[in-house]
N, C-alpha and C positions, 0 to 999 in steps of 0.2 A: 556881868559879862565883860568881855574885852572891849566892846565899843562904848560901854557906859562909864569906863574909867575906874570901876570898882574891882578889877580883876586882881587875884592874888598870883603869886609866882606859880603856884600849883595849877591855876587856870591857864597861864601862858604855857606851862610845860605841857599840859594836856592838849592844848590847841596845836603846838608844834608836833607833838606825837601823832595827832590826828592828821595833820598835814603830810607828815611822812608816810602814813599808811594810805592816805587817799590820793596824794599827788606826787609822792616820791621825795627822795632825799634832798634834792636841789630846792624843791618848794618849801620844805621844812627849814632848810638853811636860810633861805630868803626870809621866812617867817620870823625866825630868830633874829636875823640882822635888822629887821624892821620893827622890833619890839621897842617900847618906850625906854628912854635912857634909864640905865640902872637895872632893868629887867633882864636884858640879854646877858649881862655880866654875872647875874645870879649863879651861884654854884650848881644848882639843879639844872639850869639851862645850859651851862657850860658842859656839864657832864652829858646831857642829851646831845649837844653839838658834837662832842668827841665821838659818841656813838655813831652819829650820822656820818661824820668824817671817815671812820673805819669802814662803814658801809660803802663809802665813795672811793676806798682804797687810798685815802690821804692819811696814812699811818702816822708819819712824823708829826703832822699837825695835831692830830688826835692825842698822841702821847704828850706833846708839849702842853696841851690844855689840861690834861689830867694831872701833870706834874705841878701845874700852877694852882690847883685847887687846894682849899683848906684841908688839913688832914682828915677830918671827919668825912669828907667826900672822896679825897684821893686814896684813902685806905678802905673804901667800902668794897663790898663784893662786886657791885656793878662796875666800879672803876677798875678793879682787878681784872674783870672779864674783858673790859674794853682795852686795857693795856695789853693783856695776853693775846687778844685778837690782833692788835696792831703789830705786836712783836712777831707773831706767827705770819702775819701778812708780809712782813719784811724778812721772812724765812729765818728769824732768829729764834728757833725753837727752844734752845736751851734756856733762854731768857723768858720765853713765853710760858713755859711749863710751870714754874712756881707761881706766877700770877694766876694762871688758869686753875692750878690745883687749889689755891686759896679760894677762888671764886666757887669751884665746885664744892669745897668743903663747907662753905657758908650757904650756898644756894640749893645744892642737891637737886638740881633740875636736869632733865634729859638734855636740854640745850648745853648746859655747862658741862655736862659729862661728855657730850659729843665734841665740844671744842678742845677739851683736855685730851680726849682720845686721838683726835687728829694730829695735835702737837706732838704727843708722845709717838704716834705712828710715824710721823714725818722725822722724828729724831731717831728712828730705829729701835724704839722701845716697844715692840709688838706685844709682849707678854703683859707689861704694865698697862698698856693702852686697853687691851681686852679686859684686864682686871677692873679698870674704871668703869667700863660698860656693865660688867657683872654687878659691881657695887651699886651702880645707878638702877639696875633692874631689880636688885634685892630691896632697894629703898622703896620703890614704887609699889603700890598696892595693886594686886591683880595683874593682868596682862595688858600692857600699854605700850606706847611708843619706845620707852626705854628698853623694854623687853625685846621688842621686834627688832630695834637697831642692834642690840647685843647679839641675838641670835643669827642675824643676817651676817654680821662679822665673824661670829664663831664658826659658821658654816664654811667660811673661806679656809679655815685651818683645821677644824675638827668636825667633819660631817656627821659622825656618829653621835657626838655630844649634841649637835644641833637637832638631829633627828629626835633624840631623847627629850630635848627641851620642847619641841613641837608636839611630841606625843603627850607630854604632861599638860600642855596647853589644850590639846584636843580633849583630853579626859576632863579638864575643868570647863571647857567650852565646846560641847560636842557638835555644835553647828558652826565652828570656826572654819569656814571653807578655805580661807587664806593659809591657815596652818596646815590643813590637809593637803592642799596643793603643793606647799612647800616641802612637806614630807615626801610626797610622791616624786617631786623633782629631785630631791637630794638622794633618794633611793635609786632613781634612774641614773643619776651621775655616778653612783657606786656600782652601777651595772647589776643591781638587784631588781631586775625587771618584773618578776612575778610579784615581788613585795610592793613595788611601786603601783602596779596595775590595780591592787587591792584598794588603794586609796582613791 
């Protein structure tokens, strides 16, 4: 444990992450700062610190930390995601996109897809942004967060395609009331009132 003096870097990292979840970013930064000499400087803790700094909108500080990490950490998917988030936070979307693309290619998570989507969208690349969400939805098994985010964004530009997507979802999950409600709402927006009422 931490108090017994036998803690590993991973234990300190888990402790700082727990502090971030339980008490917030500032408490986690304090926890890292107060760790024993040599621990806070460990690349894993510095990477976590850069993540927390991005959460705090201290983008330049976060990027400076990532830039100073050993290559195996600085080139990791997590570091790419942190760097991309920081660049997007600084509204440098053209720089953020390659980092976020690399993170998504490695991680393939709904979160990494959403970060890349937002950067592409803010850079005026709407079609590419939607394609990222579609890819994330295709990667995931079943209907989950990635699918729902994709279809909610799709509905903004192609309501009929979104309706078809929801209909497929309802056919796979007949008691998915959220999907049924969303079909009805989209049909209503399309002024197809009698169709909407059936849902």
